[in-house]
N, C-alpha and C positions, 0 to 999 in steps of 0.2 A: 769819763769812764763809761763802759758799757751799761752799768747799772743806772747811771744818771740819764742816759738816753733811752731808758726803758726797753732796751733790746735784751730782754731777759734770757732768751735762748742763746744768744752769742755770749753773754756773761757766764751762763752755765757751762758752755763749752770751754771757755777760758779757764774757769775754775777746774774743770776736769783735766785740762792740759797742764795746769800748774801742778796738779797732784801727780799726774802720770809722768810728765817729762822731768820735772825738777824735784819731785818728792816732797813738796810742801803741803802735806796733808792737813795740818792744823790751819794754815793760812787759807787753803782751799775750802775747808769746812766753814771758816768764818765768812769767807766770801759767799758761799752758798746760803748761809743764814741771812746775810745781807740781801741777797737776791730774793729769797723767799719773803723777807719782810717787805721789800719794795714791791714785790708782786702782790702780796696781800693788801698793802696800802693802796695800790692802783685799783685792784678789784673792789675794795671797800669804797673808794672814791667814785667809781663807775656806778656801783649799786646805790650809793647815796644820791648821786646826781639823778639817776633814773627814778628813784623813790621820790625825790623832790618834784620831778616832772609829773609823776603819777599823782601826787598830792594836788598839784595845780589842776590837773585834769579832773580830779574828784571835786575840787572846789567849783568847777564849772559844770558838774554833772555830766561829764563826757565819759560815760561808763564804757562803751566799746573801745575807745582809744586807750583808756586806762587799763582795760583788761588785756588788750593786745600788747601794750608796753610791758605789763607784768609778766605775761607769758613769754615774751622775748627774753626778758631778764632771767626768768626761771630756767629757760633752755640754756642760756649762756652760763649761768652760775647756779646749777641745781642744788649744790650743797650749802650755798650761802644762806645763813639763817634769816637775814632781812629779806632776801628775794623770796624765800619760801612763805613768808608771812603776808605777802602782798595780796594774794587772792582773798584771804580772810579780811584784810583791810578794806578792799574794794567792796566786798559784800556788806561789811559793817557800815561803810559810808552810804551805800545805796539804801540799806534798811533805815538808817537814820534819816536820810532825805525823804523816804516814803512816809515815815512817822510824822515828820515835819509838815509835809504836804497834806497829810490826812488831818492833822490838827488845824491847819489853816483852813481846810475845806469845812471842817465842823464849825469853826468860828464863823466863817462866811455864811453857812446855813443858818446858824443861830441869829446872825445879824440880818438875815434875809437879803444878803447881797448876792443876788442871782447871777449877775455877770461874772463876778469873781468865782462863785461856786462852780459855774459851768467851765471856766478856764481851768480851775484846779482839778475838776473831774477829768478833763481831757489829759492833763498831766499825770494824774493818778492811774489812769487806765493802763499805762505800761508797767506799773509797779505792783498792782494788786493781783493776787492769784484769784482764780474763779471762786474759790470758797470765801476768800476775804471780801470780794466784790459782792457776793450774795448778801453779806451782812448790811450793806449800804444800798441795796437795790431800790428799796421803797423811797428812801430819802432822795436818791438820785433821780428817780422818776418824778418826784415832787418838784425838784429843782428844775428839771427840763420842762415840766408842765408850766411852771411859773415863767420860765424863759420864753416859751411860746406865747403865753398870754401877754407878756410885756411887748413882744414884737408885734402881736396882733393889734394892741392898743396904739403903739407907735404908728403902724401902717395906717390904721383907720384914721387917726388924727392927721397924718400927713396928707392922705387923700382928701379928707374933709377940708383941710386948709389949702388944697391944690398945690402942695409942695411936691410936684411930680418927680423931681430928681431924687429927693430924699425918700419918697414913697417907693420909687424903683429900687433904690439901694436896700431899703428894708425888706421889700418883697423878695429880692434876690437872696437876702440873708435868710429869710424864712424858708425859701426853697432849698437852699444849701444845707441849712442846719436841720430842717425837719421835712425832708423830701416826701415822706410817705404819709403825710397828714392831710386832712381835709383842707386845712388852712392853706397849705402849699398848692393844692389843686385849685382852690378859689383864687389865689393870687395870680 
């Protein structure tokens, strides 16, 4: 039947013809109800599939892709309640991820795990507003100061031990990570 093949427009026209030509108003109304139910189920399935895909994107922190997918779905089905909730869901996931990164960073700072602290700061940079970042500016400066000191010690030891390849790598790292420092100029 037309309903099973999801050709809803053709099925609607068939229902109208049943009523108009043959006078089967009750049968046509039942058929229209069946068409609407099938249409709603198809829309719900598409929204559910897209929502599942968005959840997968969120689990990978792929915020722009998730946002594009949600916007596309909202344009297609603006009245669908699940589609309308997606923007809020994305913001909630993003905020939760930011809080998680912030906690991991604070833990790394307390443990004086400078490498992890620096990596987490780089990730956090895209999530913190300027006012939020202001609250952590001094701690971040301290982390970067310690990172530079670690690299200086590594470089000095590698030069002292004549490990020129490793020293070159560390020197490049200092220049890349801290280009405007006296240490970078000396390297």
